[in-house]
C-alpha positions as CSV (number, residue, x, y, z in Angstrom):
1,M,-14.4,-0.8,-16.0
2,E,-16.7,0.3,-18.7
3,I,-20.5,-0.8,-18.0
4,E,-20.6,-3.7,-21.1
5,N,-23.8,-5.4,-22.3
6,D,-25.9,-3.7,-19.4
7,G,-23.6,-5.1,-16.7
8,L,-22.8,-8.8,-17.9
9,L,-18.8,-8.9,-18.6
10,G,-19.4,-12.5,-19.6
11,A,-20.7,-15.9,-18.8
12,W,-19.7,-19.5,-19.6
13,L,-21.3,-22.5,-19.8
14,V,-19.2,-25.8,-19.0
15,G,-20.1,-28.8,-20.7
16,P,-19.3,-32.2,-19.4
17,D,-16.4,-32.3,-22.2
18,G,-14.4,-29.4,-20.5
19,R,-15.9,-27.1,-23.4
20,A,-17.1,-23.6,-22.8
21,E,-19.6,-21.9,-24.2
22,S,-20.2,-17.8,-24.0
23,L,-24.0,-17.2,-22.8
24,G,-26.2,-14.1,-23.1
25,W,-28.5,-12.7,-20.6
26,Q,-31.2,-14.7,-22.4
27,S,-29.2,-17.7,-21.1
28,L,-28.7,-16.9,-17.5
29,D,-32.3,-18.4,-16.0
30,H,-31.9,-21.4,-17.7
31,P,-31.3,-24.6,-15.4
32,V,-28.5,-26.2,-15.3
33,E,-27.9,-29.9,-16.2
34,P,-26.0,-31.6,-13.2
35,D,-23.0,-32.4,-15.4
36,T,-22.4,-29.0,-16.1
37,W,-21.6,-25.6,-14.2
38,R,-21.5,-22.0,-15.2
39,W,-19.9,-18.7,-14.3
40,I,-20.9,-15.4,-14.8
41,H,-19.1,-12.4,-14.2
42,L,-20.7,-8.6,-14.0
43,H,-20.3,-5.4,-13.0
44,R,-22.2,-4.2,-10.2
45,D,-23.3,-1.0,-11.0
46,G,-24.8,-2.1,-14.3
47,P,-28.8,-2.0,-14.5
48,G,-28.9,-5.8,-16.1
49,T,-27.2,-6.7,-12.7
50,Q,-29.2,-5.2,-10.4
51,R,-32.6,-6.6,-12.0
52,W,-31.0,-10.4,-12.5
53,L,-29.6,-10.4,-9.2
54,L,-32.2,-8.9,-6.9
55,D,-35.7,-9.9,-9.3
56,G,-33.7,-13.6,-9.4
57,D,-33.3,-16.6,-7.4
58,I,-29.7,-17.3,-8.4
59,P,-28.3,-16.8,-6.3
60,P,-30.3,-16.5,-3.2
61,N,-31.8,-13.1,-2.7
62,P,-29.9,-12.7,0.9
63,A,-26.8,-13.3,-1.1
64,A,-27.7,-11.1,-4.2
65,W,-28.1,-8.5,-1.7
66,A,-24.4,-9.3,-0.1
67,L,-23.2,-8.9,-3.6
68,M,-24.6,-5.3,-4.2
69,A,-23.2,-4.0,-0.7
70,D,-20.6,-1.6,-0.4
71,D,-18.6,-3.1,2.7
72,T,-16.6,-5.3,1.2
73,R,-13.8,-6.8,3.7
74,P,-12.3,-10.2,2.5
75,R,-14.4,-12.9,4.4
76,Y,-16.1,-15.8,3.8
77,T,-19.7,-16.8,4.5
78,E,-22.6,-18.9,3.8
79,V,-26.1,-18.0,3.1
80,E,-28.6,-20.6,2.1
81,G,-26.4,-23.0,1.4
82,T,-24.5,-20.6,-1.2
83,G,-21.2,-19.6,-0.3
84,L,-20.3,-16.2,-0.3
85,L,-16.3,-15.2,-0.5
86,F,-15.2,-11.5,-0.6
87,L,-11.7,-10.9,-2.2
88,R,-9.2,-7.9,-2.4
89,G,-7.2,-7.7,-5.7
90,V,-4.4,-5.1,-6.2
91,N,-5.4,-2.3,-9.0
92,L,-2.9,-2.5,-12.1
93,N,-5.5,0.0,-14.2
94,A,-3.6,2.6,-15.8
95,G,-3.4,5.4,-14.1
96,A,-4.0,3.8,-10.5
97,E,-2.5,3.2,-7.7
98,P,-1.5,-0.6,-7.1
99,E,-2.0,-0.5,-3.1
100,D,-5.9,1.0,-4.2
101,M,-7.1,-2.8,-4.2
102,V,-10.5,-3.8,-6.1
103,S,-13.1,-5.5,-4.6
104,L,-14.2,-9.0,-5.8
105,R,-17.4,-10.3,-4.5
106,L,-18.3,-14.5,-5.1
107,S,-21.4,-16.5,-5.0
108,I,-20.2,-20.1,-4.9
109,A,-22.9,-22.7,-5.3
110,P,-22.3,-26.3,-6.9
111,H,-23.1,-25.5,-10.7
112,T,-23.0,-21.7,-10.6
113,V,-20.7,-19.1,-10.0
114,V,-21.3,-15.7,-9.9
115,T,-18.8,-13.3,-9.6
116,V,-19.6,-9.1,-9.0
117,G,-16.7,-6.2,-9.7
118,L,-16.9,-2.5,-9.6
119,R,-13.5,-2.1,-11.5
120,R,-11.0,-4.1,-13.9
121,L,-9.0,-6.7,-12.6
122,R,-6.3,-8.2,-14.0
123,A,-6.7,-11.5,-12.6
124,I,-10.1,-11.8,-14.1
125,D,-9.7,-10.7,-17.6
126,E,-6.7,-13.4,-17.9
127,L,-9.2,-15.9,-16.9
128,Q,-11.5,-15.0,-19.4
129,D,-8.9,-15.7,-22.0
130,D,-8.4,-18.9,-20.5
131,F,-12.0,-19.4,-21.2
132,R,-12.0,-18.1,-25.0
133,R,-8.9,-20.3,-25.6
134,G,-10.5,-23.3,-23.8
135,D,-8.3,-23.5,-20.9
136,V,-11.3,-23.8,-18.4
137,P,-11.5,-25.1,-15.1
138,P,-12.8,-28.5,-14.3
139,S,-15.5,-27.3,-11.5
140,P,-16.6,-24.4,-10.0
141,G,-14.3,-25.3,-6.8
142,A,-11.2,-24.9,-9.3
143,L,-12.5,-21.9,-10.6
144,V,-12.4,-20.3,-7.3
145,E,-9.0,-21.5,-6.6
146,R,-7.7,-20.4,-9.9
147,I,-9.2,-16.8,-9.1
148,V,-7.5,-16.9,-5.9
149,R,-4.5,-17.6,-7.2
150,G,-4.4,-15.0,-10.0
151,L,-5.2,-12.4,-7.3
152,R,-2.2,-13.4,-5.3
153,R,0.3,-13.6,-8.4
154,K,-0.7,-10.1,-9.4
155,A,-0.1,-9.0,-5.3
156,E,3.4,-10.6,-5.5
157,P,5.4,-8.5,-8.1
158,V,3.8,-5.1,-6.2
159,V,5.2,-6.6,-2.9
160,D,8.9,-7.5,-4.5
161,E,8.7,-3.8,-5.7
162,L,8.2,-2.3,-2.5
163,E,11.1,-4.1,-1.1
164,E,13.3,-3.1,-3.9
165,I,12.4,0.4,-3.1
166,I,13.6,-0.6,0.5
167,E,16.7,-2.2,-0.6
168,R,18.0,0.4,-3.3
169,H,18.3,3.3,-0.8
170,E,19.0,1.0,2.7
171,L,22.6,0.7,2.5
172,D,23.0,4.4,0.7
173,A,20.9,5.8,3.5
174,L,22.5,4.1,6.1
175,R,25.9,4.6,4.8
176,E,26.0,8.3,4.0
177,T,26.3,11.0,6.8
178,R,24.6,13.7,4.7
179,V,20.8,13.5,5.8
180,P,18.9,11.7,3.0
181,D,16.7,14.3,0.2
182,A,13.3,14.7,0.5
183,A,13.1,12.1,-2.4
184,T,14.5,9.4,-0.6
185,R,12.5,10.1,2.4
186,N,9.0,10.6,0.8
187,A,10.3,6.5,-1.1
188,F,10.6,5.3,2.2
189,I,7.3,6.8,3.2
190,D,5.2,5.8,0.2
191,A,6.6,2.0,0.4
192,R,5.7,1.9,4.1
193,Q,2.1,3.3,3.6
194,D,1.5,0.9,0.6
195,A,2.7,-2.0,2.8
196,V,0.1,-0.8,5.4
197,I,-2.6,-0.8,3.3
198,L,-1.6,-3.8,1.4
199,R,-1.7,-5.8,4.6
200,R,-5.1,-4.1,6.2
201,Y,-6.8,-6.5,2.6
202,L,-4.4,-9.3,2.8
203,V,-4.5,-10.2,6.2
204,P,-8.2,-11.0,6.5
205,Q,-8.4,-12.5,2.8
206,A,-5.9,-15.4,4.3
207,E,-8.3,-15.8,7.0
208,A,-11.2,-15.6,4.9
209,L,-9.6,-18.7,2.8
210,R,-8.9,-20.4,6.4
211,T,-12.4,-20.3,6.9
212,I,-13.4,-21.5,3.7
213,L,-11.1,-25.1,4.7
214,R,-13.0,-25.2,8.3
215,H,-16.6,-25.0,6.3
216,R,-15.3,-27.4,3.8
217,P,-18.3,-26.8,1.0
218,A,-19.3,-28.9,-1.3
219,W,-18.5,-27.0,-4.0
220,L,-14.3,-27.0,-2.4
221,A,-12.1,-28.9,-5.0
222,S,-9.0,-28.9,-3.2
223,A,-8.3,-28.4,0.5
224,D,-4.5,-28.6,-0.5
225,V,-4.9,-26.1,-3.2
226,L,-6.4,-23.5,-0.8
227,E,-4.1,-24.2,2.1
228,D,-0.9,-23.2,-0.2
229,E,-3.1,-20.3,-1.0
230,A,-3.1,-19.2,2.4
231,A,0.4,-20.0,3.4
232,S,1.6,-18.2,0.3
233,H,-0.7,-14.9,1.1
234,D,0.8,-15.4,5.0
235,R,4.2,-14.9,3.5
236,I,3.2,-11.7,1.7
237,V,1.7,-10.3,4.7
238,E,5.5,-11.3,6.5
239,D,7.4,-10.0,3.4
240,L,4.8,-6.6,4.3
241,D,5.5,-6.3,8.0
242,S,9.4,-6.7,7.0
243,V,9.0,-3.9,4.7
244,R,7.2,-1.5,7.4
245,E,9.7,-2.5,10.2
246,R,12.5,-1.5,7.6
247,A,10.9,1.6,6.7
248,A,10.3,2.0,10.2
249,V,14.1,1.8,10.8
250,L,15.2,3.7,8.1
251,R,12.7,6.5,8.8
252,D,13.8,7.0,12.4
253,E,17.7,7.0,11.5
254,M,17.1,9.5,8.8
255,S,15.0,11.5,11.5
256,A,18.3,11.2,13.8
257,R,20.5,11.9,11.2
258,Q,18.4,15.2,10.3
259,A,18.3,15.9,14.1
260,E,21.7,15.5,14.8
261,R,22.5,18.0,11.4
262,M,20.3,20.5,13.1
263,N,22.1,20.3,16.5
264,E,25.4,20.9,14.2
265,I,24.4,23.7,12.5
266,M,22.5,25.6,15.9
267,L,26.3,24.5,17.3
268,A,27.7,26.5,15.0
269,L,25.4,29.6,15.3
270,S,25.6,29.3,19.1
271,V,29.8,29.5,18.6
272,V,29.3,32.2,16.1
273,S,27.2,34.0,18.1
274,V,29.6,34.0,21.4
275,V,32.6,34.6,19.6
276,F,30.8,38.3,18.4
277,L,28.8,38.7,22.0
278,P,32.2,40.8,23.2
279,I,32.6,42.8,19.8
280,T,28.8,43.5,19.9
281,F,29.0,45.0,23.5
282,V,31.8,47.3,23.1
283,T,30.2,48.6,19.3
284,G,27.2,49.1,21.1
285,M,28.9,50.5,24.5
286,F,30.8,53.3,21.6
287,G,28.2,53.9,19.7
288,M,26.0,55.9,22.3
289,N,26.0,59.5,21.5
290,V,26.5,60.6,25.0
291,A,29.0,62.6,26.7
292,G,32.1,61.0,28.2
293,L,32.6,58.5,26.2
294,P,36.7,57.8,26.5
295,M,39.0,58.3,23.8
296,T,36.7,60.4,21.8
297,Q,39.3,62.7,21.6
298,V,42.8,60.9,21.1
299,P,43.8,60.2,17.7
300,W,45.1,56.6,18.4
301,G,41.9,56.1,20.0
302,F,40.4,53.8,17.5
303,W,42.7,51.7,16.8
304,A,43.1,51.0,20.6
305,V,39.6,49.8,20.6
306,C,39.9,47.8,17.5
307,A,42.8,46.4,19.4
308,G,40.7,45.6,22.9
309,M,38.0,43.8,20.5
310,L,40.5,41.6,18.6
311,A,41.7,40.7,21.8
312,C,38.8,39.9,23.6
313,T,37.8,37.6,20.5
314,G,40.9,36.0,20.6
315,F,40.3,34.9,24.0
316,T,36.7,34.0,23.9
317,V,38.0,31.7,20.4
318,L,40.4,29.9,22.9
319,M,38.0,29.2,26.2
320,L,35.3,27.7,23.5
321,W,38.3,25.9,21.7
322,R,39.5,24.5,25.5
323,M,36.1,23.7,26.1
324,L,35.3,21.6,22.8
325,R,38.5,19.6,23.2
326,R,37.3,18.0,26.3
């Protein structure tokens, strides 16, 4: 995400009529009227962001330092009357992997919501487009709910795609007797790894929403909405658990099939070795360049030795066939 306007990615003042007015740096320190509220979106590494957060009192200084911190595991806490909510969203930027989740930090007060990000989030871009079109949330709490909903909706197609990868190859992998190729095995491994990474952040994100419900802060617009979002996160986590378990079962099945195939190959090699062992012994013995070898002076000696080797080979094959039939 490029650092635009010295770190200010967007700022909006929402009046009592529900209309949003775009703000610049010079307007961010102005007091907010009781019947208005604002949303300020900043790039974490912008020079103006650091100055405004750390030199001002909106949000309070401890909250400002938390917004600038590197540890952004999803959680919710309150600092000096300001709510701090750390969220994660799937990375849908060009050339990025969705499971490389992007951090979004929120400072929430009754009249001001400050969001800080390091990389672009599709859900935040769409929310800013809504503000430009006049589709504005009625309160800071409603803005937080829309952000949470937007992040969750962007994550659902990624999870659905992981399930489709599993379903696409699952039946074929279980029906076919041949060992699955490397592409199929890698698809299962990648799907399982992606599910693990997504789950690592979505589980604490659901818990952060429940923490908000337990605190019931003044800015909370509707407990029902966040309860539904927490339940939706739980369903996503359940789907990720299903993907992990199915991928693990398929991985074990493919490993067992590969081991079985290797055993078959080793058995075939062992049979070939046993069949040719007597022949190897005879040829090795007659290959010794010493005096006293039998039938060296007999014209039919070569054919007698060949007949003996064929007889030994036939007897060995017969014995192996009877053993394998048991």
